[in-house]
C-alpha positions as CSV (number, residue, x, y, z in Angstrom):
1,M,-60.1,-66.9,-54.6
2,T,-57.2,-68.0,-51.8
3,T,-56.4,-66.1,-49.0
4,V,-53.7,-66.4,-46.4
5,K,-54.7,-65.5,-42.9
6,S,-52.9,-63.7,-40.3
7,R,-52.7,-65.4,-36.6
8,S,-55.3,-62.7,-35.5
9,G,-57.6,-64.2,-38.2
10,D,-57.4,-61.1,-40.4
11,I,-57.0,-61.5,-44.0
12,V,-53.4,-60.5,-45.1
13,L,-53.0,-61.3,-48.8
14,E,-55.0,-62.4,-51.9
15,I,-52.6,-64.9,-52.9
16,S,-54.5,-65.8,-56.2
17,D,-53.5,-62.4,-58.3
18,L,-50.1,-62.3,-56.6
19,L,-49.3,-66.1,-58.1
20,M,-50.7,-65.4,-61.2
21,L,-49.0,-62.5,-61.9
22,T,-45.8,-64.0,-60.8
23,E,-46.3,-67.2,-63.0
24,Q,-47.2,-64.4,-66.1
25,C,-43.4,-62.6,-65.3
26,W,-41.9,-65.9,-65.7
27,A,-43.8,-67.3,-69.0
28,P,-41.2,-69.0,-71.2
29,D,-42.4,-66.6,-74.6
30,M,-41.6,-63.3,-73.3
31,N,-44.2,-61.8,-75.6
32,Q,-46.7,-63.5,-72.6
33,R,-45.1,-62.2,-69.9
34,P,-47.0,-58.4,-68.7
35,S,-45.1,-54.9,-69.6
36,F,-43.6,-53.1,-66.5
37,I,-46.1,-51.0,-66.4
38,D,-48.9,-53.6,-66.1
39,I,-46.7,-55.1,-63.2
40,L,-46.7,-51.6,-61.7
41,K,-51.0,-51.5,-61.7
42,R,-51.4,-55.2,-60.8
43,L,-49.0,-54.6,-57.7
44,E,-51.1,-51.6,-57.0
45,K,-54.5,-53.2,-57.2
46,I,-53.1,-56.4,-54.9
47,K,-52.0,-53.4,-52.6
48,D,-55.2,-51.7,-52.8
49,N,-57.0,-55.2,-51.4
50,I,-55.1,-55.6,-48.2
51,P,-55.6,-54.2,-44.7
52,Q,-53.9,-50.4,-44.3
53,D,-51.6,-52.1,-41.6
54,H,-50.1,-54.7,-43.6
55,H,-46.1,-54.0,-44.4
56,W,-46.8,-53.4,-47.9
57,H,-48.5,-50.0,-47.1
58,I,-45.3,-48.6,-45.8
59,L,-44.0,-48.2,-49.4
């Protein structure tokens, strides 16, 4: 799993899931792209795995 760390050393975001989702959303075959509901569920899961003080939690 790939992670990005903030200057303070805290894990900010697990980018492997976000990268995979982005790539799937841009799949040439539209039948391989995730549905809108799947995108929302996966983004919520990603959001749940980042620190509470991260700016994504204001949404």
